[in-house]
N, C-alpha and C positions, 0 to 999 in steps of 0.2 A: 595549407590548409583551408580552410572552407569561403562559401563564394554564396550570399546572398545578394540578390537583384530586387530593389527598388520600384520605383514609376521612371525617373534615373538616372538611379544615385545601385555603386556598387558595393558592396560590405564586405573587408575580407578581413577574417578572422586566422590566430593561431592562437587562442587560449580558450578557451568550454566559457569560462566568462564572463567571452564578451559577446557570448553568440547571443544576447538580447539585445544587444544595443539597435539603438531608429540613431534613424539619419541625425537628425536631431542635437545626438548624444558630442557628435563631430563640430559643435560650434560650443563658441567658450558662451556666451548666448543662455543656452539651456542650465551649465555649470552654474551660471550667475544669477538666476529666476530660484535657485534651489539652490542656491546659497552655500556653492560648497567651492567656490577658489579660492586658492587657500596659497597664489602664488605667483610671480612671476618672471621671467627673466629677458629681459631688453637684449640682440641686438641690433643686428641690421631692421628684423620683424622683432615683437614680443610670439613668446609659450607659456601658455599656459600652465602653472601646476590645477587638478584637481580630485575633491576628494572622493574615491566614489560608497557605495551603500554599504548592506550590512553584506549583500549579495558576493562582493567584490573581497570579503573583510578585512572594510576599510582602506584599501591599496592607498598613495597617493599614485594616479596616471600626470602624464606631462601630455597635453595637446597641441599642437603641432600641425600649423598652414605648408603649404608647400607657397613660393615664392619666386618670381622671380631674378635673375640679377641681371648685371652686366648690358647690354646691347638689350637683349631682347626685353629689359623691365619697361624701357620705353613705348616697350609698345600693345602689351598686355604684361601688368602688372602677375598676374596667378594662371592664367589661358596655357593647356599647355596643346598641345596636337595633336592628336588618340592613335594609335599605332595599332593599340590591343590592348585588349587590362593587362599582363604578363608584363609588359610593356613600361606601361607606364611607373612612375617615379613612386611614387605610395609605395606599389606591390614591391615592386621591386627590391625597393627597404624594406620594408614587413617580412619577405622571402629572406633576403637575406642573414637579418638577424636574427630571426628563429631556426634558419640553421645553424650558427654560430654558439646561438643560446642555450643549444639543445647537444653543441660540439662543450659544453661549457667557461666557452672563450666567456671574458667580461666584459661583459656588453649586457643591455638592460634590457629584462625583460617583452618585447614586442606584444602586445596587446589586438591593435587591430587596426584596419584605415577605411579612406572612405572615397572617390573613386567619382564624379560629378560628372555626367554630358550633358556637354549643349554643342548637338553639331557637332563638327571637329574634331571641338573640342572641351575638354576635360579641369576641369577641377580637387586635390588632393587634400586630403587629412590627415594624418594619421595622428596616436595613441600607445602610448608607450609607458611602462612602468617606474616611475622615477624611482632611482638610484635612491636607497636610504640612506642621512645624514653624506651626504657626500656633493662634496664646495669643486670647482673650477678649477685647474689648476693657478692659473691667472690669482683668481681673491683667495687662494691658500700661500701663494708666492709672496703677495701684494705686503702677505704681514709673518710669514715663517719661513722659515728656510724650508729647504728637505733635507734627512743623513743624503751621505753618498749613498748605505746602502738603500735610497729610497731611486733616489738615478738608477743607481744600476738595476733593480723590480722596472722602474719603470722599459729597461732599454730594451731587456727580457720581456716583457710584456710588448712592446711594439713588433717585435723582434716574431712570435710568434706567432700573433697575424697574417706578418710577412711571410711566413715556414710555410703556412697555410697559402698561401694567396689572398689574402683579403688586402685587396687597393682601399685605402681610406681617401676617398677624392678629397676631403678640405683637416688633413691632420695635421694639427692649429692649435695650441696651450691651452683653449679654451673651449676639447671638444672630446680631451679629458678629464672625471672625475676623480678625483682623491677621498677615501673615505676611510672609516678602521679597517675597513675588508679591504681595501690597495685601491690600486688604478680600475676605471672600465673607462674606456672610447665609447662617443655617441658620436653622431649622427651620419649615420649616411648613404643621406641623399645622395647618390650617385655611385655609391660604393658595388664593389664588385667582385670575384674571384676571377684570381686573374694570370695563367704561367707564368710559375716562378721563373721573374730576372733580377736583374741585380739594377736594370735603368731606370724601373719603376721606384721598385723602394729606395734606392737614392734618394731622387726624386722629392718621396714622400717625409724623406726624412731631411732635406734640407729647406719643404718650405716648415716645415716645425721648425727647425733651425729661427728660420723668416720671423715666423709664428712670437714665438720668444723675445729676436731683436725689436720686432715690431710693439711689441706691449713691452717691455724696456723701456723702450725710447719713450711712452707714453707717462712711466710711469716709472722712473728711475732708482725708486727701494726698491723695485722689485727682485725678490733673492734669487737671482740667477746672473754664476758666470760663467764665463769659457771653462773652467773645469771642473762645472756642473754636468757640461752638456757633453765632455769628455768622460766623465764616470757614465753619461748615458749611454754611449756609443761602446763602452768597456763593459757592461750588461752587456744591451747586443748583443754584441760578437761571443761571445761567448755561447751566443742558438745562432746564428745569422749571421757567421763572421763574412758571406760575398761583401752586403750592399756595402759596406765602407772597405772593403780595402781600395 
């Protein structure tokens, strides 16, 4: 992880292609001015897809601002208490992604993050590489069923993360991407490496199941069944049986 400090901002990067990024590049306005916004994803807040220039080999990047949730959102939409650079949400997520990407886990390639200080507080943004030709699992299942083999593979994929001690704070169906290259997990905000324990692994799986059921309540045509969940668990069990015992 490399760091450069500007007037009131710090830029952290793990890819050399990001060494020349300015603070402005972490604002969607910058990319809109250059006509390089190529899409967006709307959840609670908008995530932007941007096209980089030739220097970056025409990659597409994902630009995401850190927004507060829950009760704290009423106090501030995007300000976090600053307790040190490595403890910021953006630095921690970038560092975790960099580690997992280097180890060959199916996560997006992390590019850079910006932490902007103001008094005792900070705001933050992160840029990661967009997974090519991928869609989230909810979008996929709304039109197409997964085979038993795919459900097995997804279970194995999640189990490998758990065996490494990777805790995903928001493991849900929309944070799983599917492409011709398989499955990727995204959005590792508040994620961390934890000691191996069945309790948090089981909680992670239950969160995912609640997510599938919630999405199906909103989209009855969603291609998800109890049998599919058992297929996912069967795949998971071949790698990490402790969490489903």
